[in-house]
C-alpha positions as a Markdown table, in Angstrom:
| # | Residue | x | y | z |
|---|---|---|---|---|
| 1 | Met | 73.9 | -33.9 | 98.9 |
| 2 | Gly | 72.8 | -35.5 | 95.7 |
| 3 | Leu | 74.3 | -34.7 | 92.4 |
| 4 | Gly | 72.3 | -34.8 | 89.1 |
| 5 | Val | 72.6 | -33.9 | 85.5 |
| 6 | Val | 70.1 | -32.8 | 82.9 |
| 7 | Cys | 70.4 | -32.8 | 79.1 |
| 8 | Leu | 69.0 | -30.2 | 76.8 |
| 9 | Leu | 69.1 | -32.1 | 73.5 |
| 10 | Trp | 68.7 | -29.5 | 70.7 |
| 11 | Cys | 68.3 | -30.2 | 66.9 |
| 12 | Arg | 69.7 | -27.2 | 65.0 |
| 13 | Arg | 68.0 | -28.3 | 61.7 |
| 14 | Ser | 64.5 | -28.2 | 63.2 |
| 15 | Asn | 65.2 | -25.8 | 66.1 |
| 16 | Lys | 63.5 | -28.2 | 68.5 |
| 17 | Ile | 64.4 | -29.6 | 71.9 |
| 18 | Leu | 63.5 | -33.0 | 73.3 |
| 19 | Leu | 61.2 | -33.3 | 76.4 |
| 20 | Thr | 60.3 | -36.5 | 78.0 |
| 21 | Arg | 57.3 | -37.3 | 80.2 |
| 22 | Arg | 57.6 | -39.1 | 83.6 |
| 23 | Pro | 55.2 | -42.0 | 84.0 |
| 24 | Lys | 52.3 | -41.8 | 86.4 |
| 25 | His | 53.8 | -44.3 | 88.9 |
| 26 | Met | 56.8 | -42.0 | 89.6 |
| 27 | Arg | 56.8 | -40.8 | 93.2 |
| 28 | Thr | 57.9 | -37.2 | 92.4 |
| 29 | Phe | 56.4 | -35.2 | 89.6 |
| 30 | Pro | 54.4 | -38.0 | 87.9 |
| 31 | Arg | 53.3 | -37.1 | 84.4 |
| 32 | Ala | 55.5 | -34.0 | 84.3 |
| 33 | Trp | 57.3 | -33.1 | 81.1 |
| 34 | Val | 61.0 | -32.8 | 81.8 |
| 35 | Leu | 64.4 | -32.7 | 80.1 |
| 36 | Pro | 66.1 | -36.1 | 80.3 |
| 37 | Gly | 68.5 | -36.6 | 83.2 |
| 38 | Gly | 69.1 | -38.2 | 86.5 |
| 39 | Gly | 71.7 | -38.9 | 89.2 |
| 40 | Val | 75.4 | -39.1 | 88.8 |
| 41 | Asp | 76.7 | -42.6 | 89.3 |
| 42 | Ile | 79.9 | -43.4 | 91.2 |
| 43 | Asp | 81.5 | -44.9 | 88.1 |
| 44 | Asp | 80.7 | -41.9 | 85.8 |
| 45 | Val | 84.0 | -40.5 | 84.5 |
| 46 | Ser | 82.7 | -36.9 | 84.4 |
| 47 | Leu | 79.5 | -34.9 | 84.7 |
| 48 | Arg | 79.4 | -34.8 | 80.9 |
| 49 | His | 79.6 | -38.6 | 80.8 |
| 50 | Ala | 76.8 | -38.9 | 83.3 |
| 51 | Ala | 74.6 | -36.6 | 81.2 |
| 52 | Ala | 75.3 | -38.5 | 78.0 |
| 53 | Arg | 74.6 | -41.8 | 79.9 |
| 54 | Glu | 71.3 | -40.6 | 81.3 |
| 55 | Leu | 70.2 | -39.3 | 77.9 |
| 56 | Phe | 71.0 | -42.7 | 76.3 |
| 57 | Glu | 69.4 | -44.7 | 79.1 |
| 58 | Glu | 66.1 | -42.7 | 79.0 |
| 59 | Thr | 65.8 | -42.1 | 75.2 |
| 60 | Gly | 68.2 | -44.3 | 73.3 |
| 61 | Val | 69.9 | -41.3 | 71.8 |
| 62 | Arg | 73.7 | -41.4 | 71.8 |
| 63 | Val | 75.8 | -38.2 | 72.1 |
| 64 | His | 79.5 | -37.7 | 72.6 |
| 65 | Pro | 80.0 | -36.7 | 76.2 |
| 66 | Glu | 82.8 | -34.2 | 75.3 |
| 67 | Asp | 80.3 | -32.3 | 73.2 |
| 68 | Gly | 78.2 | -31.3 | 76.2 |
| 69 | Val | 78.2 | -27.6 | 76.9 |
| 70 | Pro | 77.5 | -26.6 | 80.5 |
| 71 | Leu | 74.5 | -24.3 | 80.7 |
| 72 | Gly | 74.1 | -23.7 | 84.4 |
| 73 | Met | 73.2 | -25.4 | 87.7 |
| 74 | Trp | 70.2 | -25.5 | 90.1 |
| 75 | Glu | 70.3 | -26.2 | 93.8 |
| 76 | Ser | 67.3 | -27.7 | 95.4 |
| 77 | Val | 66.8 | -27.8 | 99.2 |
| 78 | Tyr | 63.7 | -29.3 | 100.9 |
| 79 | Pro | 62.0 | -28.0 | 102.9 |
| 80 | Thr | 62.2 | -24.9 | 100.8 |
| 81 | Thr | 61.7 | -22.1 | 103.3 |
| 82 | Lys | 62.6 | -21.3 | 106.9 |
| 83 | Ser | 59.0 | -21.3 | 107.9 |
| 84 | Thr | 58.7 | -24.9 | 106.9 |
| 85 | Arg | 62.1 | -25.9 | 108.3 |
| 86 | Gln | 60.9 | -26.9 | 111.8 |
| 87 | Arg | 62.3 | -30.3 | 110.8 |
| 88 | Pro | 65.7 | -31.0 | 109.4 |
| 89 | Ile | 66.5 | -30.6 | 105.7 |
| 90 | Thr | 65.5 | -33.9 | 104.1 |
| 91 | Gly | 66.6 | -33.2 | 100.5 |
| 92 | His | 69.5 | -31.3 | 99.0 |
| 93 | His | 70.5 | -31.7 | 95.4 |
| 94 | Leu | 72.8 | -29.9 | 92.9 |
| 95 | Val | 71.7 | -30.4 | 89.2 |
| 96 | Ile | 74.1 | -29.4 | 86.3 |
| 97 | Phe | 72.4 | -28.7 | 83.0 |
| 98 | Phe | 74.2 | -29.6 | 79.7 |
| 99 | Leu | 73.4 | -28.7 | 76.1 |
| 100 | Phe | 74.0 | -31.4 | 73.5 |
| 101 | Glu | 73.3 | -30.8 | 69.8 |
| 102 | Leu | 71.7 | -33.7 | 68.0 |
| 103 | Gln | 74.0 | -34.7 | 65.1 |
| 104 | Ile | 72.1 | -36.0 | 62.1 |
| 105 | Ala | 74.2 | -37.0 | 59.1 |
| 106 | Asn | 71.3 | -37.5 | 56.6 |
| 107 | Glu | 70.0 | -34.2 | 55.4 |
| 108 | Ser | 66.5 | -35.6 | 54.8 |
| 109 | Val | 66.1 | -36.8 | 58.4 |
| 110 | His | 64.6 | -34.5 | 61.0 |
| 111 | Ser | 64.5 | -34.7 | 64.8 |
| 112 | Thr | 60.9 | -35.9 | 64.9 |
| 113 | Ser | 61.7 | -38.9 | 62.8 |
| 114 | Ile | 64.5 | -40.1 | 65.1 |
| 115 | Gln | 63.6 | -43.5 | 66.7 |
| 116 | Leu | 63.6 | -43.2 | 70.5 |
| 117 | Asp | 64.0 | -46.1 | 72.8 |
| 118 | Phe | 62.4 | -45.3 | 76.1 |
| 119 | Gln | 63.4 | -46.6 | 79.5 |
| 120 | His | 59.7 | -47.1 | 80.4 |
| 121 | Val | 60.4 | -47.1 | 84.2 |
| 122 | Glu | 61.4 | -43.4 | 83.8 |
| 123 | Val | 59.9 | -42.2 | 80.5 |
| 124 | Asp | 56.5 | -43.0 | 78.9 |
| 125 | Ala | 56.4 | -40.4 | 76.2 |
| 126 | Ala | 58.5 | -37.7 | 74.4 |
| 127 | Ile | 58.0 | -34.7 | 72.3 |
| 128 | Trp | 60.2 | -32.5 | 70.2 |
| 129 | Leu | 59.2 | -28.9 | 71.2 |
| 130 | Ser | 60.0 | -26.0 | 68.9 |
| 131 | Val | 62.3 | -23.5 | 70.6 |
| 132 | Asn | 60.0 | -20.8 | 69.2 |
| 133 | Asp | 57.1 | -22.3 | 71.3 |
| 134 | Leu | 59.0 | -22.0 | 74.5 |
| 135 | Pro | 57.7 | -18.5 | 75.4 |
| 136 | Asn | 54.1 | -19.7 | 75.0 |
| 137 | Val | 54.8 | -22.8 | 77.1 |
| 138 | Leu | 56.6 | -20.9 | 79.9 |
| 139 | Ala | 53.9 | -18.2 | 79.8 |
| 140 | Tyr | 51.3 | -20.9 | 80.3 |
| 141 | Val | 52.8 | -21.7 | 83.7 |
| 142 | Lys | 52.8 | -18.0 | 84.6 |
| 143 | Tyr | 56.4 | -17.1 | 84.2 |
| 144 | Asp | 57.3 | -13.6 | 83.2 |
| 145 | Ile | 59.7 | -13.9 | 80.3 |
């Protein structure tokens, strides 16, 4: 089973979260807008450290690992249903979600003016999305919220 981490980076001042876009060459979910994250490495001290490392690798944003607040977890199994499981399970992952608050010392700086440094192999764009816009975005993909 694979173990992964995801970072919900939130800026309290602007009430926005950071989403990144996967490049078109990615094998799974190309061009999808996602929260930063990835696999846990064998040398990661903790899941929080793995989350902070992934955020930095993909965006250049540094956070303190100990500030990560666990939000929940998601288990993914493929194939997804018994009717498609005529072959053995080929994918099984557990993903832990962490909330990190973006700390900005300068009162005149907002999240959208933070310089991001993409790992272009995994990220080709980013956007700061207002938390207030989340219901509209989720409604667009037909979720009942």
